[in-house]
DOKOL-575889 format. One record per residue: x, z, y of N, C-alpha, C, CB in turn; residue in one letter. Coordinates in steps of 0.05 Angstrom, whole numbers. Glycine has a CB too. Layout:
% DOKOL-575889
+--------+--------+--------+--------+--------+--------+--------+--------+--------+--------+--------+--------+------+
:   n_xx :   n_zz :   n_yy :  ca_xx :  ca_zz :  ca_yy :   c_xx :   c_zz :   c_yy :  cb_xx :  cb_zz :  cb_yy : rest :
+--------+--------+--------+--------+--------+--------+--------+--------+--------+--------+--------+--------+------+
:      X :      Z :      Y :      X :      Z :      Y :      X :      Z :      Y :      X :      Z :      Y :    A :
...
+--------+--------+--------+--------+--------+--------+--------+--------+--------+--------+--------+--------+------+
//
This chain:
% DOKOL-575889
+--------+--------+--------+--------+--------+--------+--------+--------+--------+--------+--------+--------+------+
:   n_xx :   n_zz :   n_yy :  ca_xx :  ca_zz :  ca_yy :   c_xx :   c_zz :   c_yy :  cb_xx :  cb_zz :  cb_yy : rest :
+--------+--------+--------+--------+--------+--------+--------+--------+--------+--------+--------+--------+------+
:   -179 :    514 :   -773 :   -179 :    508 :   -745 :   -181 :    478 :   -740 :   -154 :    520 :   -731 :    M :
:   -167 :    463 :   -758 :   -167 :    434 :   -757 :   -195 :    423 :   -760 :   -149 :    422 :   -778 :    K :
:   -212 :    436 :   -776 :   -239 :    426 :   -780 :   -256 :    429 :   -755 :   -251 :    440 :   -804 :    Q :
:   -249 :    446 :   -736 :   -264 :    450 :   -712 :   -253 :    434 :   -688 :   -265 :    480 :   -704 :    Y :
:   -227 :    431 :   -686 :   -215 :    418 :   -663 :   -220 :    388 :   -664 :   -185 :    423 :   -663 :    I :
:   -217 :    375 :   -687 :   -221 :    346 :   -688 :   -250 :    338 :   -681 :   -214 :    335 :   -715 :    L :
:   -270 :    351 :   -692 :   -298 :    344 :   -683 :   -303 :    349 :   -654 :   -318 :    359 :   -700 :    P :
:   -291 :    370 :   -643 :   -294 :    377 :   -615 :   -281 :    355 :   -598 :   -281 :    404 :   -609 :    A :
:   -258 :    345 :   -605 :   -244 :    324 :   -590 :   -261 :    298 :   -592 :   -216 :    319 :   -601 :    I :
:   -271 :    292 :   -616 :   -288 :    268 :   -619 :   -314 :    270 :   -602 :   -296 :    264 :   -648 :    R :
:   -326 :    293 :   -602 :   -351 :    297 :   -586 :   -344 :    294 :   -556 :   -363 :    325 :   -592 :    L :
:   -321 :    305 :   -548 :   -313 :    303 :   -520 :   -309 :    274 :   -513 :   -287 :    318 :   -515 :    T :
:   -296 :    258 :   -529 :   -292 :    230 :   -524 :   -318 :    214 :   -523 :   -273 :    218 :   -544 :    L :
:   -336 :    220 :   -542 :   -362 :    206 :   -542 :   -377 :    213 :   -516 :   -378 :    215 :   -567 :    V :
:   -377 :    238 :   -508 :   -391 :    246 :   -484 :   -378 :    233 :   -459 :   -390 :    277 :   -481 :    C :
:   -352 :    232 :   -458 :   -339 :    219 :   -436 :   -347 :    189 :   -434 :   -308 :    221 :   -439 :    L :
:   -347 :    175 :   -455 :   -355 :    147 :   -455 :   -384 :    144 :   -448 :   -350 :    134 :   -483 :    V :
:   -401 :    161 :   -459 :   -430 :    159 :   -453 :   -436 :    165 :   -424 :   -446 :    177 :   -472 :    F :
:   -426 :    188 :   -415 :   -434 :    197 :   -388 :   -418 :    184 :   -365 :   -430 :    227 :   -386 :    F :
:   -395 :    172 :   -372 :   -379 :    159 :   -351 :   -381 :    129 :   -351 :   -350 :    167 :   -354 :    M :
:   -391 :    117 :   -373 :   -393 :     88 :   -375 :   -421 :     79 :   -381 :   -373 :     78 :   -396 :    V :
:   -432 :     86 :   -403 :   -457 :     76 :   -412 :   -480 :     84 :   -394 :   -463 :     85 :   -441 :    I :
:   -483 :    110 :   -389 :   -505 :    120 :   -373 :   -504 :    108 :   -344 :   -505 :    150 :   -372 :    Y :
:   -482 :    109 :   -330 :   -481 :     98 :   -303 :   -487 :     67 :   -303 :   -453 :    102 :   -291 :    P :
:   -477 :     53 :   -324 :   -483 :     24 :   -326 :   -513 :     19 :   -330 :   -466 :     11 :   -348 :    A :
:   -526 :     36 :   -345 :   -554 :     34 :   -350 :   -570 :     39 :   -324 :   -564 :     54 :   -371 :    F :
:   -563 :     59 :   -310 :   -577 :     65 :   -284 :   -571 :     43 :   -264 :   -567 :     93 :   -273 :    I :
:   -547 :     33 :   -263 :   -540 :     11 :   -244 :   -557 :    -13 :   -251 :   -510 :      5 :   -246 :    W :
:   -560 :    -19 :   -277 :   -576 :    -42 :   -286 :   -605 :    -39 :   -277 :   -574 :    -45 :   -316 :    G :
:   -616 :    -16 :   -280 :   -644 :    -11 :   -271 :   -646 :    -15 :   -241 :   -654 :     17 :   -279 :    I :
:   -627 :     -5 :   -226 :   -627 :     -8 :   -197 :   -625 :    -37 :   -188 :   -603 :      8 :   -184 :    A :
:   -611 :    -53 :   -203 :   -609 :    -82 :   -197 :   -636 :    -96 :   -200 :   -588 :    -95 :   -215 :    R :
:   -655 :    -84 :   -215 :   -681 :    -96 :   -219 :   -700 :    -90 :   -196 :   -693 :    -87 :   -245 :    L :
:   -693 :    -71 :   -178 :   -711 :    -64 :   -156 :   -709 :    -85 :   -134 :   -703 :    -36 :   -145 :    T :
:   -729 :    -85 :   -116 :   -729 :   -105 :    -95 :   -704 :   -107 :    -78 :   -752 :   -100 :    -76 :    P :
:   -691 :    -85 :    -73 :   -667 :    -85 :    -56 :   -641 :    -84 :    -72 :   -667 :    -62 :    -37 :    N :
:   -644 :    -89 :    -98 :   -621 :    -90 :   -117 :   -604 :    -64 :   -116 :   -603 :   -114 :   -110 :    K :
:   -618 :    -41 :   -112 :   -604 :    -16 :   -111 :   -590 :    -10 :    -85 :   -584 :    -15 :   -134 :    G :
:   -593 :    -26 :    -66 :   -581 :    -22 :    -40 :   -601 :    -11 :    -20 :   -568 :    -49 :    -29 :    Q :
:   -592 :      1 :      1 :   -610 :     11 :     22 :   -624 :    -13 :     36 :   -595 :     29 :     42 :    A :
:   -648 :     -9 :     44 :   -662 :    -29 :     59 :   -654 :    -27 :     88 :   -693 :    -27 :     56 :    E :
:   -642 :    -48 :     99 :   -633 :    -48 :    127 :   -651 :    -66 :    143 :   -604 :    -58 :    129 :    T :
:   -656 :    -57 :    168 :   -672 :    -72 :    187 :   -655 :    -75 :    212 :   -699 :    -57 :    193 :    I :
:   -653 :   -100 :    221 :   -637 :   -105 :    245 :   -657 :   -112 :    268 :   -617 :   -128 :    241 :    T :
:   -654 :    -97 :    290 :   -671 :   -101 :    313 :   -653 :   -102 :    337 :   -693 :    -78 :    316 :    V :
:   -654 :   -124 :    352 :   -638 :   -128 :    376 :   -608 :   -123 :    370 :   -647 :   -109 :    398 :    N :
:   -599 :   -132 :    347 :   -571 :   -130 :    340 :   -562 :   -103 :    330 :   -554 :   -136 :    363 :    G :
:   -581 :    -84 :    329 :   -574 :    -57 :    319 :   -586 :    -54 :    291 :   -585 :    -35 :    338 :    K :
:   -570 :    -42 :    273 :   -578 :    -40 :    245 :   -589 :    -11 :    239 :   -553 :    -45 :    226 :    K :
:   -612 :    -11 :    226 :   -625 :     14 :    218 :   -630 :     15 :    188 :   -652 :     18 :    233 :    Y :
:   -631 :     38 :    177 :   -636 :     42 :    148 :   -664 :     54 :    146 :   -615 :     60 :    134 :    Y :
:   -682 :     39 :    132 :   -710 :     48 :    130 :   -714 :     71 :    111 :   -727 :     25 :    122 :    S :
:   -694 :     77 :     94 :   -698 :    100 :     75 :   -685 :    126 :     85 :   -685 :     92 :     49 :    N :
:   -676 :    126 :    111 :   -666 :    150 :    123 :   -682 :    156 :    148 :   -635 :    147 :    129 :    I :
:   -690 :    180 :    152 :   -707 :    188 :    175 :   -692 :    183 :    201 :   -715 :    217 :    173 :    A :
:   -707 :    174 :    221 :   -697 :    169 :    248 :   -712 :    189 :    266 :   -701 :    139 :    257 :    Q :
:   -699 :    197 :    288 :   -712 :    216 :    306 :   -725 :    201 :    329 :   -691 :    236 :    317 :    N :
:   -752 :    201 :    329 :   -767 :    189 :    350 :   -781 :    211 :    367 :   -789 :    169 :    339 :    F :
:   -773 :    213 :    392 :   -784 :    234 :    409 :   -800 :    224 :    432 :   -761 :    252 :    419 :    T :
:   -798 :    198 :    438 :   -813 :    186 :    460 :   -842 :    185 :    453 :   -802 :    158 :    467 :    D :
:   -860 :    191 :    472 :   -889 :    192 :    466 :   -901 :    165 :    459 :   -903 :    203 :    490 :    D :
:   -886 :    143 :    464 :   -897 :    117 :    457 :   -893 :    110 :    427 :   -885 :     96 :    474 :    K :
:   -879 :    128 :    413 :   -874 :    123 :    384 :   -887 :    144 :    367 :   -844 :    123 :    380 :    Y :
:   -891 :    137 :    342 :   -900 :    157 :    322 :   -877 :    176 :    318 :   -908 :    143 :    295 :    F :
:   -884 :    202 :    316 :   -864 :    222 :    312 :   -855 :    222 :    283 :   -875 :    250 :    320 :    S :
:   -830 :    228 :    279 :   -819 :    230 :    252 :   -824 :    258 :    241 :   -789 :    224 :    252 :    S :
:   -820 :    260 :    215 :   -821 :    286 :    202 :   -796 :    302 :    212 :   -822 :    284 :    171 :    R :
:   -799 :    328 :    217 :   -776 :    344 :    226 :   -754 :    343 :    205 :   -784 :    373 :    231 :    P :
:   -729 :    346 :    214 :   -706 :    345 :    196 :   -691 :    372 :    196 :   -687 :    322 :    203 :    S :
:   -685 :    382 :    173 :   -670 :    407 :    171 :   -641 :    402 :    176 :   -674 :    420 :    143 :    A :
:   -632 :    377 :    176 :   -604 :    371 :    180 :   -599 :    355 :    205 :   -593 :    356 :    155 :    V :
:   -618 :    355 :    224 :   -614 :    341 :    249 :   -612 :    311 :    246 :   -589 :    351 :    262 :    G :
:   -626 :    299 :    226 :   -626 :    271 :    220 :   -598 :    260 :    215 :   -639 :    255 :    244 :    Y :
:   -581 :    276 :    205 :   -553 :    268 :    198 :   -552 :    261 :    168 :   -533 :    291 :    204 :    N :
:   -550 :    235 :    163 :   -550 :    225 :    136 :   -525 :    232 :    120 :   -554 :    195 :    136 :    A :
:   -505 :    243 :    134 :   -480 :    250 :    120 :   -484 :    273 :    100 :   -458 :    257 :    140 :    A :
:   -505 :    289 :    105 :   -510 :    311 :     86 :   -540 :    318 :     88 :   -493 :    335 :     93 :    G :
:   -552 :    318 :     65 :   -580 :    325 :     65 :   -584 :    354 :     55 :   -596 :    306 :     47 :    S :
:   -607 :    366 :     62 :   -612 :    393 :     53 :   -635 :    405 :     68 :   -588 :    410 :     56 :    G :
:   -647 :    425 :     56 :   -669 :    439 :     68 :   -659 :    463 :     83 :   -690 :    447 :     47 :    G :
:   -677 :    477 :     95 :   -670 :    501 :    110 :   -664 :    525 :     92 :   -691 :    509 :    130 :    S :
:   -675 :    524 :     67 :   -672 :    545 :     48 :   -685 :    571 :     57 :   -643 :    550 :     41 :    N :
:   -704 :    569 :     76 :   -718 :    593 :     85 :   -746 :    593 :     73 :   -720 :    594 :    116 :    K :
:   -754 :    615 :     63 :   -780 :    617 :     50 :   -803 :    617 :     70 :   -781 :    642 :     33 :    G :
:   -828 :    614 :     60 :   -851 :    612 :     78 :   -858 :    638 :     92 :   -874 :    602 :     62 :    P :
:   -845 :    660 :     84 :   -851 :    685 :     98 :   -827 :    693 :    116 :   -856 :    707 :     78 :    S :
:   -807 :    677 :    118 :   -784 :    683 :    135 :   -792 :    681 :    164 :   -760 :    663 :    128 :    N :
:   -787 :    702 :    180 :   -796 :    702 :    208 :   -782 :    679 :    225 :   -789 :    728 :    220 :    P :
:   -757 :    673 :    219 :   -744 :    651 :    234 :   -757 :    625 :    227 :   -714 :    650 :    226 :    D :
:   -763 :    620 :    202 :   -776 :    595 :    194 :   -804 :    593 :    207 :   -779 :    594 :    163 :    Y :
:   -819 :    615 :    206 :   -846 :    615 :    218 :   -845 :    610 :    248 :   -860 :    642 :    212 :    L :
:   -825 :    621 :    261 :   -822 :    616 :    290 :   -815 :    587 :    295 :   -800 :    634 :    302 :    A :
:   -798 :    575 :    278 :   -791 :    547 :    281 :   -815 :    529 :    277 :   -769 :    540 :    261 :    Q :
:   -831 :    534 :    257 :   -855 :    518 :    252 :   -875 :    521 :    275 :   -869 :    527 :    226 :    V :
:   -878 :    546 :    286 :   -896 :    550 :    308 :   -886 :    535 :    333 :   -898 :    580 :    314 :    Q :
:   -860 :    535 :    337 :   -849 :    519 :    360 :   -855 :    490 :    357 :   -819 :    524 :    362 :    A :
:   -853 :    479 :    333 :   -860 :    451 :    328 :   -889 :    446 :    333 :   -852 :    443 :    299 :    R :
:   -906 :    464 :    324 :   -935 :    462 :    329 :   -940 :    461 :    359 :   -951 :    485 :    315 :    I :
:   -928 :    480 :    374 :   -933 :    482 :    403 :   -923 :    456 :    417 :   -918 :    506 :    414 :    D :
:   -901 :    446 :    409 :   -890 :    421 :    420 :   -909 :    398 :    414 :   -862 :    415 :    410 :    T :
:   -919 :    396 :    390 :   -937 :    375 :    383 :   -963 :    376 :    399 :   -944 :    376 :    353 :    F :
:   -973 :    400 :    403 :   -998 :    403 :    418 :   -994 :    396 :    448 :  -1008 :    432 :    416 :    L :
:   -971 :    401 :    459 :   -965 :    394 :    486 :   -965 :    363 :    489 :   -938 :    405 :    495 :    V :
:   -954 :    349 :    470 :   -952 :    320 :    471 :   -977 :    306 :    462 :   -928 :    311 :    455 :    H :
:   -995 :    321 :    449 :  -1020 :    309 :    438 :  -1044 :    326 :    447 :  -1018 :    307 :    407 :    N :
:  -1050 :    326 :    473 :  -1073 :    342 :    482 :  -1098 :    332 :    468 :  -1076 :    341 :    513 :    P :
:  -1116 :    350 :    463 :  -1141 :    343 :    449 :  -1140 :    346 :    419 :  -1148 :    314 :    456 :    G :
:  -1116 :    349 :    408 :  -1114 :    354 :    380 :  -1115 :    384 :    375 :  -1087 :    341 :    368 :    V :
:  -1130 :    392 :    355 :  -1132 :    420 :    348 :  -1109 :    427 :    329 :  -1160 :    426 :    336 :    Q :
:  -1101 :    452 :    329 :  -1080 :    461 :    312 :  -1087 :    456 :    282 :  -1075 :    491 :    316 :    K :
:  -1112 :    459 :    275 :  -1120 :    455 :    247 :  -1119 :    425 :    239 :  -1149 :    465 :    243 :    S :
:  -1117 :    407 :    258 :  -1116 :    378 :    252 :  -1087 :    368 :    247 :  -1128 :    362 :    274 :    E :
:  -1067 :    385 :    252 :  -1039 :    377 :    249 :  -1031 :    378 :    220 :  -1021 :    395 :    267 :    I :
:  -1024 :    355 :    209 :  -1015 :    355 :    181 :   -988 :    370 :    178 :  -1012 :    327 :    170 :    P :
:   -984 :    382 :    155 :   -960 :    398 :    151 :   -934 :    381 :    153 :   -961 :    412 :    124 :    S :
:   -936 :    355 :    146 :   -911 :    339 :    147 :   -902 :    334 :    175 :   -916 :    313 :    132 :    D :
:   -917 :    341 :    195 :   -907 :    337 :    223 :   -894 :    362 :    234 :   -931 :    330 :    241 :    L :
:   -895 :    384 :    219 :   -883 :    409 :    229 :   -865 :    423 :    209 :   -905 :    429 :    236 :    V :
:   -862 :    411 :    185 :   -844 :    422 :    165 :   -825 :    400 :    155 :   -859 :    434 :    141 :    T :
:   -800 :    407 :    151 :   -781 :    387 :    141 :   -784 :    384 :    111 :   -752 :    396 :    148 :    A :
:   -775 :    361 :    102 :   -776 :    356 :     73 :   -753 :    370 :     59 :   -775 :    325 :     67 :    S :
:   -752 :    370 :     33 :   -731 :    383 :     18 :   -704 :    373 :     25 :   -736 :    381 :    -11 :    G :
:   -701 :    347 :     29 :   -675 :    335 :     35 :   -670 :    334 :     65 :   -673 :    307 :     24 :    A :
:   -691 :    337 :     81 :   -688 :    337 :    110 :   -686 :    309 :    121 :   -665 :    353 :    118 :    G :
:   -689 :    288 :    105 :   -685 :    261 :    114 :   -708 :    242 :    106 :   -659 :    250 :    103 :    L :
:   -732 :    253 :    102 :   -755 :    238 :     93 :   -763 :    218 :    115 :   -779 :    256 :     85 :    D :
:   -762 :    192 :    109 :   -769 :    172 :    130 :   -799 :    167 :    133 :   -755 :    146 :    123 :    P :
:   -815 :    180 :    116 :   -844 :    174 :    115 :   -861 :    197 :    126 :   -852 :    167 :     87 :    N :
:   -884 :    190 :    136 :   -904 :    209 :    142 :   -930 :    201 :    128 :   -909 :    211 :    174 :    I :
:   -949 :    220 :    127 :   -975 :    214 :    114 :   -992 :    197 :    133 :   -989 :    240 :    107 :    S :
:  -1012 :    184 :    122 :  -1030 :    169 :    138 :  -1044 :    187 :    158 :  -1051 :    154 :    120 :    V :
:  -1051 :    211 :    149 :  -1064 :    231 :    167 :  -1045 :    238 :    190 :  -1072 :    256 :    151 :    Q :
:  -1020 :    240 :    185 :  -1000 :    247 :    206 :   -999 :    224 :    227 :   -973 :    252 :    194 :    A :
:  -1002 :    200 :    218 :  -1002 :    177 :    236 :  -1028 :    176 :    253 :   -998 :    150 :    221 :    A :
:  -1050 :    181 :    239 :  -1076 :    179 :    253 :  -1079 :    200 :    275 :  -1099 :    182 :    233 :    K :
:  -1068 :    223 :    271 :  -1070 :    245 :    291 :  -1055 :    238 :    317 :  -1061 :    271 :    279 :    V :
:  -1037 :    218 :    315 :  -1021 :    211 :    339 :  -1032 :    186 :    353 :   -992 :    205 :    330 :    Q :
:  -1053 :    174 :    344 :  -1064 :    149 :    354 :  -1070 :    151 :    384 :  -1088 :    141 :    339 :    V :
:  -1085 :    171 :    392 :  -1094 :    174 :    420 :  -1070 :    174 :    439 :  -1111 :    199 :    424 :    K :
:  -1049 :    190 :    433 :  -1026 :    192 :    450 :  -1011 :    166 :    453 :  -1006 :    213 :    438 :    R :
:  -1008 :    152 :    430 :   -993 :    126 :    431 :  -1009 :    105 :    446 :   -987 :    117 :    402 :    I :
:  -1035 :    104 :    441 :  -1052 :     84 :    455 :  -1051 :     89 :    485 :  -1081 :     85 :    444 :    A :
:  -1054 :    114 :    493 :  -1054 :    121 :    521 :  -1027 :    114 :    534 :  -1061 :    150 :    526 :    K :
:  -1005 :    123 :    522 :   -978 :    118 :    533 :   -972 :     89 :    535 :   -957 :    132 :    515 :    T :
:   -980 :     73 :    515 :   -974 :     44 :    516 :   -995 :     28 :    530 :   -971 :     34 :    488 :    R :
:  -1017 :     40 :    537 :  -1039 :     26 :    551 :  -1052 :      5 :    534 :  -1028 :     13 :    576 :    G :
:  -1056 :     11 :    509 :  -1069 :     -8 :    490 :  -1093 :      6 :    477 :  -1049 :    -18 :    468 :    I :
:  -1109 :    -10 :    465 :  -1133 :      1 :    451 :  -1125 :     17 :    427 :  -1153 :    -22 :    444 :    A :
:  -1140 :     38 :    422 :  -1135 :     54 :    398 :  -1139 :     38 :    372 :  -1154 :     79 :    397 :    E :
:  -1156 :     18 :    373 :  -1161 :      2 :    350 :  -1136 :    -14 :    342 :  -1185 :    -18 :    355 :    E :
:  -1120 :    -23 :    361 :  -1095 :    -37 :    355 :  -1076 :    -18 :    341 :  -1082 :    -48 :    381 :    K :
:  -1074 :      6 :    350 :  -1056 :     26 :    337 :  -1066 :     32 :    309 :  -1054 :     52 :    354 :    V :
:  -1092 :     35 :    306 :  -1103 :     40 :    279 :  -1098 :     17 :    260 :  -1133 :     46 :    281 :    K :
:  -1099 :     -8 :    271 :  -1094 :    -31 :    254 :  -1065 :    -32 :    245 :  -1101 :    -57 :    269 :    Q :
:  -1047 :    -24 :    263 :  -1018 :    -22 :    256 :  -1014 :     -2 :    233 :  -1001 :    -15 :    280 :    I :
:  -1029 :     21 :    235 :  -1027 :     41 :    214 :  -1036 :     29 :    187 :  -1045 :     66 :    221 :    I :
:  -1059 :     15 :    188 :  -1069 :      2 :    164 :  -1049 :    -18 :    152 :  -1096 :    -12 :    169 :    T :
:  -1038 :    -35 :    170 :  -1019 :    -56 :    161 :   -993 :    -44 :    150 :  -1013 :    -74 :    184 :    D :
:   -986 :    -20 :    158 :   -960 :     -8 :    150 :   -963 :     14 :    129 :   -945 :      2 :    173 :    N :
:   -987 :     18 :    118 :   -991 :     38 :     98 :   -981 :     28 :     71 :  -1021 :     46 :     96 :    T :
:   -963 :     43 :     59 :   -953 :     37 :     33 :   -970 :     51 :     12 :   -922 :     45 :     30 :    E :
:   -980 :     36 :     -7 :   -997 :     47 :    -28 :   -980 :     61 :    -49 :  -1014 :     24 :    -41 :    K :
:   -993 :     79 :    -65 :   -978 :     92 :    -87 :   -968 :     72 :   -107 :   -997 :    113 :   -101 :    P :
:   -946 :     79 :   -119 :   -933 :     62 :   -140 :   -953 :     59 :   -163 :   -906 :     75 :   -150 :    L :
:   -957 :     34 :   -171 :   -976 :     27 :   -192 :  -1005 :     36 :   -186 :   -967 :     38 :   -218 :    L :
:  -1010 :     42 :   -161 :  -1037 :     50 :   -153 :  -1044 :     79 :   -160 :  -1057 :     32 :   -165 :    G :
:  -1025 :     94 :   -171 :  -1032 :    121 :   -179 :  -1009 :    141 :   -177 :  -1042 :    121 :   -207 :    M :
:   -985 :    132 :   -174 :   -962 :    151 :   -173 :   -954 :    156 :   -144 :   -938 :    140 :   -189 :    L :
:   -959 :    180 :   -135 :   -952 :    187 :   -107 :   -977 :    185 :    -89 :   -930 :    169 :    -97 :    G :
:   -971 :    185 :    -63 :   -993 :    184 :    -43 :   -988 :    161 :    -24 :   -996 :    210 :    -28 :    T :
:  -1008 :    154 :     -9 :  -1003 :    134 :     12 :   -984 :    145 :     33 :  -1031 :    125 :     26 :    E :
:   -967 :    128 :     44 :   -947 :    138 :     63 :   -941 :    116 :     83 :   -922 :    147 :     49 :    K :
:   -929 :    123 :    105 :   -922 :    104 :    126 :   -892 :    109 :    133 :   -940 :    107 :    150 :    I :
:   -877 :     88 :    133 :   -849 :     90 :    141 :   -849 :     90 :    172 :   -832 :     66 :    129 :    N :
:   -838 :    111 :    184 :   -839 :    115 :    213 :   -823 :     93 :    227 :   -829 :    143 :    220 :    V :
:   -800 :     86 :    217 :   -784 :     66 :    230 :   -799 :     39 :    231 :   -757 :     62 :    215 :    L :
:   -810 :     31 :    208 :   -824 :      5 :    207 :   -849 :      5 :    225 :   -833 :      0 :    178 :    K :
:   -864 :     26 :    226 :   -888 :     26 :    243 :   -881 :     26 :    272 :   -906 :     50 :    236 :    I :
:   -859 :     40 :    279 :   -850 :     40 :    307 :   -839 :     12 :    316 :   -829 :     61 :    312 :    N :
:   -826 :     -2 :    298 :   -818 :    -29 :    304 :   -842 :    -47 :    307 :   -799 :    -40 :    281 :    I :
:   -862 :    -43 :    290 :   -887 :    -58 :    293 :   -900 :    -53 :    320 :   -907 :    -51 :    270 :    A :
:   -900 :    -28 :    329 :   -910 :    -22 :    356 :   -895 :    -37 :    378 :   -909 :      8 :    361 :    L :
:   -869 :    -37 :    376 :   -853 :    -51 :    396 :   -857 :    -82 :    395 :   -823 :    -45 :    391 :    D :
:   -865 :    -92 :    372 :   -870 :   -121 :    370 :   -898 :   -129 :    378 :   -865 :   -130 :    342 :    N :
:   -915 :   -110 :    386 :   -942 :   -117 :    395 :   -941 :   -135 :    420 :   -958 :    -91 :    402 :    L :
:   -958 :   -154 :    420 :   -959 :   -173 :    443 :   -983 :   -166 :    460 :   -960 :   -202 :    435 :    K :
+--------+--------+--------+--------+--------+--------+--------+--------+--------+--------+--------+--------+------+
//
């Protein structure tokens, strides 16, 4: 029995040191090398602090719409709806989002609506939308703000984040940043 217990205790101690000290220190060190030093990116506008990596709820027609949130944009807990694509409640919820989008964006066809504007992300807090999701909202925003569509399209171009290393991921737009850019238009 002694030959089994001592190796088990040693393995337990090695695992404790590795998983509670070495591994977290390694991940922390990598995070310190990132642009924000492993901290959330904060943006302060008119004295109010926002976090660009957490989705915000924009419902006014003068702003780009955010991706729907399964958790009500509450950063205290993330999560999806856990409803499958054939669930009638989920399908009704998506259809309601489509109908709402079409009411606020006349002239847009149902087939033109990107999925990220009517379905929540896995965490429910995705702060980004696709470039296509931004472009489908241009007419509404230009009309509501009384500006040329070309200005709105230029803001989309200026705020498009490219894939990591030019190949990992897709182009995306941070909704908070692009809406702040809209408000800063002269």
